[in-house]
C-alpha positions as CSV (number, residue, x, y, z in Angstrom):
1,M,-21.9,-3.5,-16.0
2,R,-21.4,-7.2,-16.0
3,I,-22.8,-9.2,-13.3
4,E,-19.9,-10.9,-11.9
5,D,-18.6,-7.0,-11.8
6,R,-21.5,-5.9,-9.7
7,L,-20.6,-8.7,-7.0
8,N,-17.4,-7.8,-7.2
9,V,-18.2,-3.9,-6.2
10,A,-20.3,-5.2,-3.8
11,Q,-17.5,-7.2,-1.9
12,F,-15.1,-3.8,-2.4
13,G,-13.8,-2.8,0.9
14,W,-14.1,-5.6,3.1
15,A,-12.2,-9.1,3.5
16,G,-14.1,-11.1,5.7
17,G,-15.0,-8.8,8.6
18,W,-11.8,-6.6,8.3
19,R,-11.7,-3.5,6.0
20,N,-9.6,-4.0,2.8
21,M,-9.8,-2.0,0.1
22,A,-7.5,-0.5,-2.9
23,F,-8.6,2.0,-5.3
24,I,-5.8,2.9,-7.8
25,A,-5.6,4.9,-11.1
26,G,-3.0,5.3,-14.4
27,R,-2.1,3.6,-17.5
28,V,-2.4,0.4,-17.8
29,H,0.2,-2.4,-19.3
30,R,-0.6,-5.7,-19.9
31,H,2.1,-8.3,-19.4
32,E,3.7,-9.4,-22.2
33,S,3.6,-13.2,-21.3
34,N,0.8,-13.9,-18.4
35,K,-3.1,-12.5,-18.8
36,K,-3.6,-13.1,-15.3
37,V,-1.2,-10.0,-14.2
38,F,-1.5,-6.3,-15.6
39,M,0.3,-3.1,-14.2
40,I,-0.7,0.6,-13.3
41,Q,1.7,3.0,-14.3
42,Q,1.3,6.2,-11.9
43,T,4.8,7.9,-12.5
44,P,7.5,8.4,-15.3
45,L,9.9,5.6,-13.5
46,V,8.1,2.5,-15.5
47,A,10.0,0.2,-12.9
48,Q,7.4,1.7,-10.5
49,S,4.6,0.2,-12.0
50,I,2.2,-1.9,-9.6
51,P,1.3,-5.4,-10.3
52,F,-2.4,-6.5,-10.3
53,I,-3.3,-10.4,-10.2
54,T,-6.3,-10.7,-12.1
55,D,-8.7,-13.9,-12.5
56,P,-10.5,-13.9,-15.2
57,P,-7.9,-11.9,-17.5
58,L,-8.6,-8.1,-17.8
59,A,-11.6,-7.6,-20.2
60,E,-10.1,-7.0,-24.0
61,M,-11.6,-3.3,-24.1
62,F,-8.9,-2.2,-21.6
63,V,-6.2,-1.9,-24.0
64,D,-2.5,-1.7,-23.4
65,G,-1.9,2.7,-22.8
66,S,-5.5,3.1,-21.5
67,Y,-6.2,5.2,-18.3
68,V,-8.1,3.0,-16.1
69,S,-9.7,3.0,-12.4
70,V,-8.8,-0.4,-10.6
71,F,-10.7,-1.6,-7.7
72,A,-8.9,-4.2,-5.8
73,R,-8.4,-6.1,-2.7
74,V,-4.6,-6.3,-1.1
75,R,-3.0,-9.5,0.2
76,G,0.3,-10.0,1.4
77,R,2.8,-12.3,1.1
78,T,5.4,-12.8,3.6
79,T,8.5,-15.3,3.4
80,L,9.5,-16.6,7.0
81,D,12.9,-17.8,7.7
82,D,13.2,-21.2,10.2
83,K,12.5,-19.1,13.5
84,D,9.4,-17.6,11.8
85,Q,10.8,-14.5,11.2
86,P,9.7,-12.4,8.3
87,V,12.6,-12.2,5.8
88,D,10.9,-10.4,2.6
89,A,7.1,-9.3,2.4
90,V,5.3,-7.7,-0.4
91,V,1.7,-6.8,-1.3
92,A,-0.1,-8.4,-3.7
93,P,-2.9,-6.7,-5.0
94,S,-6.5,-8.5,-6.3
95,H,-8.2,-7.3,-9.0
96,L,-11.9,-6.4,-8.2
97,H,-13.1,-4.5,-11.1
98,T,-11.8,-1.8,-13.7
99,R,-13.3,1.0,-15.2
100,F,-12.1,3.7,-17.5
101,V,-10.6,6.6,-15.4
102,N,-12.7,9.6,-15.0
103,G,-11.1,13.0,-14.0
104,L,-9.6,16.3,-15.3
105,E,-6.3,16.6,-17.1
106,M,-3.9,18.2,-15.5
107,D,-2.5,21.8,-16.7
108,P,0.0,21.1,-18.8
109,D,2.7,23.7,-17.1
110,T,1.7,22.2,-13.6
111,A,2.6,18.8,-15.7
112,H,5.7,19.3,-17.0
113,T,7.0,21.2,-13.8
114,R,5.9,18.0,-11.6
115,L,7.5,15.7,-14.6
116,M,10.6,17.5,-14.3
117,A,11.0,17.4,-10.5
118,F,10.5,13.7,-10.6
119,I,13.1,13.1,-13.4
120,N,15.6,15.0,-11.5
121,R,15.4,12.6,-9.0
122,V,15.8,9.2,-10.8
123,P,19.3,7.3,-11.6
124,K,20.6,8.3,-15.0
125,D,20.2,4.7,-15.8
126,A,16.5,4.3,-15.2
127,K,13.8,3.9,-17.8
128,V,11.5,6.9,-17.7
129,D,8.5,7.3,-19.7
130,T,7.8,11.3,-20.5
131,T,4.5,10.3,-22.0
132,L,2.6,9.9,-18.9
133,R,-0.6,12.3,-18.7
134,G,-1.0,14.3,-15.9
135,M,-4.6,14.5,-14.1
136,T,-6.6,14.7,-10.8
137,V,-8.9,11.5,-10.8
138,D,-12.5,11.5,-9.9
139,T,-13.5,9.9,-6.6
140,P,-15.9,7.2,-7.0
141,P,-18.6,7.4,-4.4
142,E,-18.0,3.4,-3.5
143,V,-14.6,5.1,-2.6
144,A,-15.1,8.8,-1.2
145,S,-17.5,7.0,1.2
146,M,-14.6,4.9,3.0
147,L,-12.4,7.7,3.3
148,P,-11.7,9.8,6.2
149,S,-13.1,12.8,6.3
150,D,-9.8,15.0,6.9
151,R,-8.2,13.2,4.0
152,H,-10.9,13.9,1.3
153,E,-10.9,17.7,2.8
154,E,-7.7,18.4,2.0
155,A,-7.7,16.3,-0.9
156,A,-10.1,18.9,-1.9
157,A,-8.8,22.2,-1.0
158,D,-4.9,21.4,-2.4
159,D,-3.6,23.8,-4.6
160,P,-3.7,21.8,-7.7
161,Y,0.0,24.2,-8.8
162,A,1.5,23.2,-5.7
163,L,4.7,21.3,-5.5
164,N,6.0,19.5,-2.2
165,K,7.6,16.3,-1.1
166,R,4.5,14.5,-0.2
167,D,2.6,15.7,-4.0
168,N,4.4,15.7,-6.5
169,R,2.5,13.3,-8.5
170,L,1.0,13.3,-12.0
171,I,-1.6,11.0,-11.4
172,R,-3.5,12.6,-8.5
173,N,-5.9,11.8,-6.0
174,G,-5.4,7.9,-7.8
175,N,-3.8,6.0,-4.9
176,H,-6.2,5.2,-2.0
177,V,-5.8,2.0,0.2
178,Q,-7.1,1.2,3.8
179,I,-7.0,-1.9,5.9
180,S,-7.4,-2.9,9.3
181,G,-6.2,-6.5,10.9
182,V,-4.3,-7.5,14.1
183,I,-0.4,-6.8,14.0
184,G,1.7,-10.1,13.7
185,Y,4.8,-8.8,13.8
186,I,6.5,-5.3,13.9
187,E,10.5,-4.5,12.3
188,Y,12.0,-0.9,13.3
189,R,15.0,0.4,11.5
190,D,16.8,2.6,13.6
191,G,18.0,5.9,11.3
192,G,20.3,6.7,14.2
193,A,21.1,10.7,13.6
194,D,19.3,10.6,10.2
195,P,15.8,10.6,11.5
196,S,14.5,10.5,8.3
197,Q,16.2,7.0,7.8
198,N,13.6,5.8,10.1
199,R,11.6,3.2,9.2
200,T,9.3,0.7,11.1
201,Q,7.4,-1.8,9.1
202,I,4.2,-3.8,10.3
203,F,2.9,-7.0,9.3
204,V,-0.8,-6.6,9.3
205,Q,-2.9,-10.3,9.8
206,Q,-6.2,-10.7,8.7
207,N,-6.0,-14.5,9.3
208,A,-4.1,-16.8,11.6
209,L,-1.2,-16.7,9.0
210,L,2.0,-14.4,9.6
211,S,2.9,-16.2,5.9
212,E,0.0,-13.9,4.5
213,A,0.4,-10.7,6.5
214,I,0.5,-7.3,4.7
215,P,3.5,-5.5,4.9
216,V,2.9,-1.6,5.7
217,R,5.6,0.9,6.4
218,I,6.1,4.2,8.3
219,Y,9.0,6.6,7.6
220,G,10.7,9.1,9.5
221,K,9.8,10.6,13.2
222,Q,6.5,9.1,13.0
223,A,8.3,5.4,12.6
224,A,9.8,5.5,16.1
225,H,6.1,6.5,17.6
226,V,4.5,3.8,16.2
227,A,6.8,1.6,17.1
228,E,6.8,2.6,20.7
229,V,3.0,3.0,21.1
230,F,1.9,-0.2,18.9
231,S,2.7,-3.9,20.0
232,P,2.1,-7.4,18.4
233,G,-1.4,-8.6,18.8
234,H,-3.1,-5.2,18.7
235,T,-5.7,-4.4,16.4
236,V,-5.1,-1.3,13.8
237,Y,-6.4,0.7,10.9
238,V,-4.3,2.0,8.6
239,S,-5.2,4.5,5.6
240,G,-2.2,4.8,3.2
241,E,-0.6,4.5,-0.7
242,L,0.2,1.3,-2.5
243,H,3.9,2.2,-3.5
244,C,6.6,0.0,-5.3
245,D,10.2,-0.1,-4.0
246,V,12.6,-0.4,-6.3
247,K,16.2,-0.9,-6.3
248,K,19.2,-2.2,-8.0
249,Q,20.0,-6.1,-7.6
250,E,23.9,-7.0,-7.1
251,G,23.7,-9.2,-10.0
252,G,22.1,-6.6,-12.3
253,G,18.2,-6.0,-12.8
254,L,15.5,-4.3,-10.5
255,R,13.9,-5.7,-7.4
256,V,10.2,-4.5,-7.1
257,T,9.0,-4.8,-3.8
258,P,4.9,-3.6,-3.8
259,Y,3.9,-2.3,-0.3
260,I,1.2,-0.2,2.0
261,K,3.2,3.4,2.6
262,T,1.3,5.3,5.4
263,Y,2.0,8.5,7.5
264,S,0.2,7.0,10.7
265,V,-1.3,3.8,11.9
266,E,-4.2,4.0,14.6
267,P,-5.9,2.0,16.8
268,A,-8.9,-0.1,14.6
269,Q,-12.5,1.3,15.2
270,Q,-15.7,-0.3,15.1
271,T,-16.1,1.6,11.7
272,H,-13.0,-0.6,10.7
273,I,-14.1,-4.2,11.4
274,R,-17.5,-6.1,10.6
275,F,-17.7,-8.7,13.7
276,R,-20.4,-8.9,15.9
277,G,-22.9,-6.3,13.6
278,D,-22.8,-8.3,11.1
279,G,-23.0,-11.7,12.5
280,L,-19.3,-12.4,12.6
281,A,-17.3,-13.7,15.3
282,Y,-14.1,-12.2,16.2
283,P,-11.7,-14.3,15.2
284,E,-10.5,-16.7,18.4
285,W,-6.7,-16.5,16.3
286,A,-6.8,-12.6,17.1
287,L,-7.7,-12.7,20.7
288,E,-5.2,-15.5,21.3
289,L,-2.6,-13.4,19.6
290,Y,-3.5,-10.6,21.7
291,R,-3.4,-12.8,25.1
292,L,0.1,-14.1,23.7
293,C,1.9,-11.0,23.5
294,N,0.3,-8.4,26.1
295,S,0.0,-10.2,29.2
296,R,1.9,-9.4,31.8
297,D,3.8,-12.8,32.3
298,N,7.3,-13.3,31.3
299,S,5.9,-16.1,28.8
300,S,4.3,-13.0,27.0
301,K,7.3,-10.6,27.1
302,A,9.2,-13.7,25.3
303,E,6.4,-14.2,22.7
304,Q,6.4,-10.3,22.1
305,A,10.2,-10.4,21.7
306,K,9.9,-13.2,19.1
307,R,7.7,-11.1,17.3
308,M,9.8,-7.5,17.5
309,R,13.1,-6.7,15.5
310,L,15.4,-3.6,15.9
311,V,18.3,-3.0,12.8
312,Q,20.3,-0.5,11.7
313,A,19.7,1.7,8.9
314,K,22.2,0.8,6.2
315,P,24.2,4.0,4.1
316,R,22.1,5.3,1.5
317,T,22.4,3.9,-1.9
318,E,21.2,5.2,-4.9
319,A,17.4,4.0,-5.4
320,A,14.1,4.9,-6.9
321,P,12.5,8.4,-5.7
322,E,9.3,7.8,-3.9
323,Q,6.0,8.0,-5.7
């Protein structure tokens, strides 16, 4: 392993004192014109490939079409309006290290069943790649040590032939993301009579800038729970997956939005942050944000109201399926 790769792996899992890790496996696609960008394909829908930023460029040995495991750190890019309200947000994974994937190739019948279940749910004019191999990825020790114990046990006990809404993927066990940080903003989309359309999006800050907050989405009934329990200024921990939302644009073409998807948000525990014990002081901006939004005076209520938004769900439109 190159010296710079050893240093990168040593940094894996943390950004400052905050938990920040992403482990993504799949088929690599190099960008046609930008050597500092590559994509990882995990589903037959090519547009859902996850983009990574890399500097220096990805090593030449990882040729286009190779199956690789990527160790990364996630960054956020949040566009704010003139009132400092988020209007757009994406996750920008930053590449740290890449290896050729280790894993067990999926039984062909199982892979075909999962492939057809996916294809039957995508728009007919979508570009679909049916050559993606099915596999169960081995979890590297660097990643396994950070996974919640219940999730690791659940993955080990999972029936590889089972097919359900949460797990119809071809690349299994190859998408793990964890972050901790401070909620800077909360947006709740009320699905009305259809709870499945509920969505809470929290913007998790790991520095003082809301414009660099990491967007995290929670769907369904759990979305309402998160919006009720948490407030701006709360320190949280998220364990989820990196997904790409793909939608048609009015002027033609597709809009791809990378984000973190999770089924739960938890208060951050001592194992999720590295302040004090590692000689780092808990950030003053995080303390101030908590005080601004969680005191009992009117100014605190006003600040909290500025950092929360309720929207009504729009009617369903044709879109790519969730990964």
